C-alpha positions as CSV (number, residue, x, y, z in Angstrom):
1,M,18.0,16.7,60.7
2,A,16.5,13.6,59.2
3,R,15.2,15.6,56.2
4,Y,18.2,17.9,55.5
5,L,21.3,16.0,56.5
6,P,21.1,13.3,53.8
7,L,20.6,16.1,51.2
8,T,23.6,18.0,52.6
9,R,25.8,14.9,52.6
10,E,24.9,14.3,48.9
11,Q,25.2,17.9,47.8
12,H,28.6,18.5,49.4
13,Q,29.9,14.9,49.0
14,I,30.4,14.5,52.7
15,D,32.6,11.6,53.8
16,F,32.2,12.0,57.6
17,C,29.7,13.9,59.8
18,V,30.0,14.9,63.4
19,A,27.0,16.4,65.2
20,N,26.6,17.7,68.8
21,G,23.5,15.9,69.9
22,E,23.3,16.6,73.7
23,N,19.9,18.2,73.4
24,A,18.3,15.9,70.9
25,A,16.0,14.2,73.3
26,G,13.2,16.7,73.8
27,G,15.7,19.5,74.3
28,F,17.6,18.0,77.2
29,G,20.1,15.1,77.0
30,L,20.2,12.1,74.7
31,T,18.7,8.7,74.6
32,E,19.8,5.5,72.9
33,A,16.8,5.7,70.5
34,T,17.5,9.3,69.7
35,A,21.2,8.6,69.1
36,K,20.2,5.8,66.7
37,D,17.9,8.2,64.9
38,L,20.8,10.6,64.4
39,F,23.0,7.8,63.1
40,A,20.2,6.7,60.7
41,A,20.0,10.3,59.4
42,G,23.7,10.3,58.5
43,V,25.7,11.3,61.6
44,D,28.8,9.3,62.1
45,V,29.9,10.5,65.6
46,I,27.8,12.4,68.2
47,T,29.6,14.8,70.5
48,S,28.0,16.4,73.6
49,G,28.5,18.8,76.5
50,N,27.0,19.6,79.9
51,H,23.6,18.1,79.2
52,I,24.8,14.6,78.1
53,F,23.9,13.1,81.5
54,D,20.4,14.6,81.8
55,K,18.8,11.2,80.9
56,R,20.0,8.8,83.5
57,E,19.0,5.8,81.5
58,F,21.4,6.8,78.8
59,R,24.5,6.6,80.9
60,P,25.2,2.8,80.5
61,Y,25.0,3.3,76.7
62,L,27.9,5.7,76.9
63,D,30.2,2.8,78.0
64,Q,29.0,0.6,75.2
65,T,29.6,2.8,72.2
66,D,32.6,4.6,70.6
67,R,30.3,6.8,68.5
68,V,28.8,9.0,71.2
69,L,31.3,11.1,73.2
70,R,31.1,13.1,76.4
71,P,33.7,15.9,77.1
72,A,37.1,14.3,77.7
73,N,37.8,16.7,80.6
74,Y,35.1,15.2,82.9
75,P,36.6,13.2,85.7
76,S,38.0,9.8,84.6
77,A,35.4,7.9,86.6
78,T,32.6,9.5,84.6
79,P,30.7,7.1,82.2
80,G,31.7,7.2,78.5
81,R,34.7,8.4,76.6
82,G,36.0,11.7,75.4
83,S,37.6,10.7,72.1
84,T,37.4,8.1,69.4
85,V,39.0,7.1,66.1
86,I,36.8,6.0,63.2
87,D,37.9,4.3,60.0
88,V,36.1,5.7,56.9
89,A,37.0,4.0,53.6
90,G,40.5,3.3,54.9
91,V,41.1,6.8,56.3
92,R,41.3,7.1,60.1
93,I,39.6,10.1,61.7
94,G,40.0,11.2,65.3
95,V,37.3,13.0,67.1
96,L,37.7,14.8,70.5
97,N,35.1,16.4,72.7
98,L,36.1,19.0,75.3
99,M,34.2,21.4,77.5
100,G,35.1,24.9,78.6
101,R,35.3,26.2,82.2
102,V,34.1,29.8,81.8
103,F,30.5,30.0,83.0
104,M,30.3,26.2,82.8
105,P,30.1,23.3,85.2
106,A,33.4,22.5,87.0
107,V,35.6,20.2,84.9
108,D,39.3,19.6,84.4
109,D,41.5,22.0,82.4
110,P,40.5,21.5,78.7
111,F,43.9,22.7,77.5
112,A,45.8,20.1,79.6
113,V,43.4,17.3,78.9
114,G,43.2,18.3,75.2
115,R,47.0,18.3,74.9
116,R,47.2,14.7,76.2
117,V,44.4,13.4,74.0
118,V,45.5,15.2,70.9
119,D,49.0,13.7,71.3
120,E,47.4,10.2,71.6
121,L,45.2,10.8,68.5
122,L,48.1,12.2,66.4
123,A,49.9,8.9,67.0
124,Q,47.1,7.2,65.1
125,T,46.0,9.8,62.5
126,P,46.7,13.3,61.2
127,I,43.0,14.1,60.9
128,I,41.5,15.3,64.2
129,I,38.1,17.0,64.6
130,L,37.5,18.8,67.9
131,D,34.2,20.0,69.4
132,M,34.8,22.6,72.0
133,H,31.6,22.9,74.0
134,A,31.8,26.3,75.8
135,E,30.1,29.5,76.6
136,A,32.9,32.0,76.1
137,T,34.1,32.9,72.5
138,S,37.6,33.5,73.8
139,E,37.9,30.1,75.3
140,K,36.7,28.4,72.1
141,M,39.1,30.4,70.0
142,G,41.9,29.9,72.5
143,I,41.6,26.1,72.2
144,A,41.6,26.4,68.4
145,R,44.7,28.6,68.4
146,F,46.4,26.3,71.0
147,F,45.9,23.3,68.5
148,D,46.4,25.2,65.3
149,G,48.4,23.0,62.9
150,E,47.5,19.9,64.9
151,A,43.7,19.7,64.8
152,S,42.2,19.7,61.4
153,L,38.9,21.3,62.5
154,V,37.8,23.0,65.7
155,F,34.2,23.9,66.0
156,G,32.4,25.4,69.0
157,T,29.0,24.4,70.4
158,H,26.7,25.4,73.3
159,T,25.3,28.8,72.5
160,H,22.8,27.6,69.9
161,V,23.6,30.7,67.8
162,Q,25.8,30.3,64.7
163,T,28.7,32.7,64.3
164,A,30.0,34.1,61.1
165,D,33.7,33.7,61.7
166,E,34.6,30.5,59.8
167,Q,38.2,30.6,58.7
168,I,41.4,28.6,58.4
169,F,44.2,29.5,60.8
170,P,47.8,29.8,59.6
171,G,48.7,26.3,60.7
172,G,45.9,24.7,58.7
173,T,43.2,24.3,61.3
174,A,39.6,25.2,60.2
175,Y,37.6,27.0,62.8
176,I,34.1,28.4,63.6
177,T,33.2,29.7,67.1
178,D,29.8,28.1,67.1
179,L,28.0,25.8,64.7
180,G,24.6,27.2,65.8
181,M,21.5,25.0,66.1
182,T,19.4,22.6,64.1
183,G,15.8,23.0,65.4
184,P,13.0,25.5,65.9
185,T,13.6,29.1,64.7
186,D,10.9,30.5,67.0
187,G,11.2,30.9,70.7
188,V,14.4,31.4,72.6
189,I,17.2,29.2,71.3
190,G,14.7,26.6,70.5
191,M,12.6,26.7,73.7
192,E,9.1,28.2,74.2
193,S,9.5,31.9,75.0
194,K,7.0,32.1,77.8
195,A,8.8,30.0,80.4
196,V,12.2,31.5,79.4
197,I,10.9,35.1,79.9
198,E,9.2,34.2,83.2
199,R,12.6,32.9,84.5
200,F,14.3,36.1,83.4
201,T,11.6,38.4,84.9
202,T,10.7,36.6,88.1
203,S,13.8,34.4,88.8
204,L,11.4,31.5,89.2
205,S,12.4,28.2,87.6
206,E,9.9,27.1,85.1
207,R,10.3,23.9,83.0
208,F,11.4,24.6,79.5
209,S,9.9,22.9,76.5
210,V,10.9,22.8,72.8
211,V,8.9,24.9,70.4
212,K,6.4,22.8,68.5
213,G,5.6,23.7,65.0
214,G,6.6,26.9,63.1
215,M,9.8,27.3,61.1
216,S,13.0,25.5,61.7
217,Q,16.7,26.0,60.9
218,F,19.7,23.9,59.9
219,G,23.2,25.0,61.0
220,A,26.4,23.3,59.9
221,L,30.0,23.7,58.7
222,V,31.6,21.8,55.8
223,A,35.4,21.4,55.8
224,T,37.7,19.8,53.2
225,I,40.7,18.2,54.8
226,D,43.8,16.8,53.2
227,R,43.9,13.1,54.1
228,E,47.7,12.9,54.1
229,T,48.5,16.1,56.1
230,G,45.3,16.6,58.1
231,K,45.4,20.3,57.1
232,A,42.1,22.0,56.2
233,L,41.9,23.1,52.5
234,S,38.5,24.9,52.6
235,V,35.7,25.7,55.0
236,K,32.1,26.7,54.3
237,R,29.4,27.7,56.7
238,L,25.8,26.4,56.1
239,S,22.8,28.3,57.6
240,I,19.4,27.4,56.2
241,R,16.4,29.1,57.9
242,G,12.7,29.2,57.2
243,L,12.4,25.4,56.8
244,G,8.8,24.2,57.0
């Protein structure tokens, strides 16, 4: 991320960058130091998902910042916030983080919570970026269709595997089912293969660890959004593999 995000921002003239960073701290969770590393690399807002609370020491930081989000459909007493509005050169950009319920931890209805928060954000800006952290393709696409014409961009996260379905819906919402992963190419979705295979073959829970060394990959999506209407004008998927 530190090597390739600045180059990507320069090459594509990026004004604003959102990254899901819930596994940035050694493959599980996030720390304040890791979040600051991501900000230094060029990330403006960090979204997350079901691993955001893996590092207990990070929880107080979630209440102190408006640049790291946890899914908005966690219970209201949960630390942190699920949405934010950031000013970029006089343009206000809303960011919303939701989490699915299919094969995921129990959370509130993302459609109902999303409806409420999107309405709140639309009162402040026409530009809304939504990270739908979910397992099921149908649930991610369902959210995007639900907010077509209201969200500027809906991207899915969680599966670590980038999809090839980037598009702009009729209402003007840019979409991709999953951004994929920035991290090791080898192993199983970034983790050392041995422990993952042992869990599948024996049902015993072994501790996973991030692959060290080898090739890496960089997955992202670039969207051009009309600052007046909030409609997406173009969308381009980035998938760079074989990075040393």
